[in-house]
C-alpha positions as CSV (number, residue, x, y, z in Angstrom):
1,X,117.9,134.3,93.4
2,X,117.7,132.4,96.6
3,X,117.3,133.8,100.1
4,X,120.7,132.4,101.0
5,X,122.4,134.2,98.1
6,X,120.7,137.5,98.8
7,X,121.7,137.2,102.5
8,X,125.3,136.4,101.7
9,X,125.4,139.4,99.3
10,X,124.1,141.6,102.2
11,X,126.5,140.1,104.8
12,X,129.5,140.3,102.4
13,X,128.9,143.9,101.3
14,X,130.5,147.0,102.7
15,X,128.3,149.6,104.4
16,X,127.4,152.5,102.1
17,X,126.9,156.0,103.5
18,X,123.5,157.5,102.8
19,X,123.9,161.1,101.7
20,X,122.1,163.9,103.6
21,X,119.8,164.7,100.6
22,X,118.8,161.0,100.3
23,X,118.3,160.7,104.0
24,X,116.2,163.8,104.2
25,X,114.0,162.9,101.2
26,X,113.5,159.4,102.5
27,X,112.5,160.6,106.0
28,X,110.2,163.2,104.6
29,X,108.4,160.6,102.6
30,X,108.2,158.2,105.5
31,X,106.7,160.8,107.8
32,X,104.2,161.6,105.1
33,X,103.3,157.9,105.0
34,X,103.2,157.6,108.8
35,X,100.6,160.4,108.9
36,X,98.3,158.3,106.7
37,X,98.3,155.2,109.0
38,X,94.6,154.9,109.8
39,X,95.0,153.9,113.4
40,X,97.0,154.5,116.6
41,X,100.6,153.3,116.4
42,X,102.0,151.9,119.7
43,X,105.7,151.2,120.1
44,X,106.8,148.6,122.6
45,X,109.8,146.4,123.5
46,X,108.4,143.0,122.6
47,X,109.5,140.4,120.1
48,X,107.8,140.8,116.8
49,X,106.3,137.5,116.0
50,X,103.4,138.9,114.2
51,X,102.0,137.7,110.8
52,X,100.6,139.7,107.9
53,X,97.1,138.6,109.1
54,X,97.7,139.7,112.7
55,X,99.0,143.1,111.5
56,X,96.0,143.5,109.3
57,X,93.6,142.6,112.1
58,X,95.4,144.9,114.5
59,X,95.0,147.9,112.2
60,X,91.3,147.0,111.7
61,X,90.9,147.0,115.4
62,X,92.5,150.5,115.7
63,X,96.0,149.8,116.9
64,X,99.2,149.0,115.1
65,X,101.8,147.5,117.4
66,X,105.4,148.1,116.3
67,X,108.4,146.5,118.0
68,X,111.3,148.6,119.3
69,X,113.6,145.5,119.5
70,X,116.7,145.5,117.4
71,X,116.5,149.2,116.7
72,X,120.0,149.9,115.7
73,X,119.7,151.6,112.3
74,X,122.8,152.3,110.2
75,X,121.5,155.3,108.3
76,X,119.0,157.2,110.4
77,X,118.1,157.9,114.0
78,X,116.3,155.3,116.1
79,X,113.0,157.3,116.1
80,X,113.2,157.6,112.3
81,X,113.8,153.9,112.1
82,X,110.7,153.3,114.2
83,X,108.7,155.5,111.8
84,X,110.1,153.3,108.9
85,X,109.0,150.1,110.7
86,X,105.5,151.4,111.3
87,X,105.2,152.4,107.7
88,X,106.6,149.1,106.5
89,X,104.2,147.1,108.8
90,X,101.3,149.2,107.5
91,X,102.3,148.5,104.0
92,X,102.1,144.8,104.8
93,X,98.5,145.3,106.0
94,X,97.7,147.0,102.7
95,X,99.2,144.1,100.8
96,X,97.2,141.7,102.9
97,X,94.0,143.6,102.4
98,X,94.6,143.6,98.7
99,X,94.4,139.8,98.6
100,X,98.0,138.8,99.2
101,X,97.2,136.7,102.2
102,X,100.4,135.1,103.4
103,X,100.2,133.3,106.7
104,X,103.8,134.2,107.6
105,X,106.3,136.7,106.4
106,X,108.3,135.4,103.4
107,X,110.6,136.8,100.8
108,X,107.5,137.1,98.6
109,X,105.7,139.2,101.2
110,X,108.7,141.4,101.8
111,X,109.1,141.9,98.0
112,X,105.5,143.0,97.9
113,X,106.0,145.4,100.7
114,X,109.2,146.8,99.0
115,X,107.2,147.2,95.7
116,X,104.4,149.0,97.6
117,X,107.0,151.4,99.2
118,X,108.5,152.1,95.8
119,X,105.1,152.6,94.2
120,X,104.0,154.9,96.9
121,X,107.3,156.8,96.9
122,X,106.9,157.3,93.1
123,X,103.4,158.7,93.6
124,X,104.7,160.9,96.4
125,X,107.4,162.3,94.0
126,X,104.7,163.0,91.4
127,X,102.6,164.9,94.0
128,X,105.5,166.8,95.3
129,X,106.8,167.6,91.8
130,X,110.2,166.1,92.6
131,X,112.3,163.6,90.6
132,X,112.2,159.9,91.6
133,X,115.5,159.2,93.3
134,X,116.9,155.7,92.6
135,X,119.1,156.0,95.7
136,X,115.9,156.1,97.9
137,X,114.6,153.0,96.0
138,X,118.0,151.3,96.7
139,X,117.7,152.2,100.3
140,X,114.2,150.6,100.5
141,X,115.7,147.5,98.8
142,X,118.5,147.3,101.4
143,X,116.2,147.9,104.4
144,X,113.4,145.6,103.3
145,X,114.5,142.9,101.0
146,X,118.2,142.5,101.9
147,X,117.6,142.7,105.7
148,X,114.6,140.3,105.6
149,X,116.5,137.8,103.5
150,X,119.4,138.0,106.0
151,X,116.8,137.4,108.8
152,X,115.3,134.4,107.1
153,X,118.9,133.0,106.4
154,X,120.3,133.5,109.9
155,X,117.0,133.2,111.9
156,X,117.7,136.6,113.4
157,X,118.8,140.1,112.5
158,X,122.6,140.6,112.5
159,X,124.0,142.6,115.4
160,X,125.2,145.2,113.1
161,X,123.0,146.4,110.2
162,X,124.4,148.3,107.3
163,X,123.2,149.9,104.0
164,X,123.9,148.4,100.6
165,X,123.2,150.8,97.8
């Protein structure tokens, strides 16, 4: 499926509400992941024009810079969204370190980050003795793949973001 078709699907879909249990489970997982980021996380109001390589190098130097721009989440609080961003950016550095060395962000790199999030969420569920929740997986797909495709299609994030489950 092309980026344009994925973006049109996202833009043409109605917003889905995220249930409280799905929200809570997702946020608990994200904070667990956030606690494993091996460097200082710095949030700032700058345009995020980083690359997978620059993120990787920043983590290796001890600081992961995460942009606070366009922080208008549809399903969580702004601080929870920034936690998600930090984890997502960290996942990109893990992909880059594993040999997926893209020079720019692409649909392929976003799919790799999505797959890493799902894999790590599955491992988290196993450790915690809880069932894997496909709604959490769908939320990751909406937040990572659908939004990135829309960004690549439009050249920017839409003013209003929503969740497609």
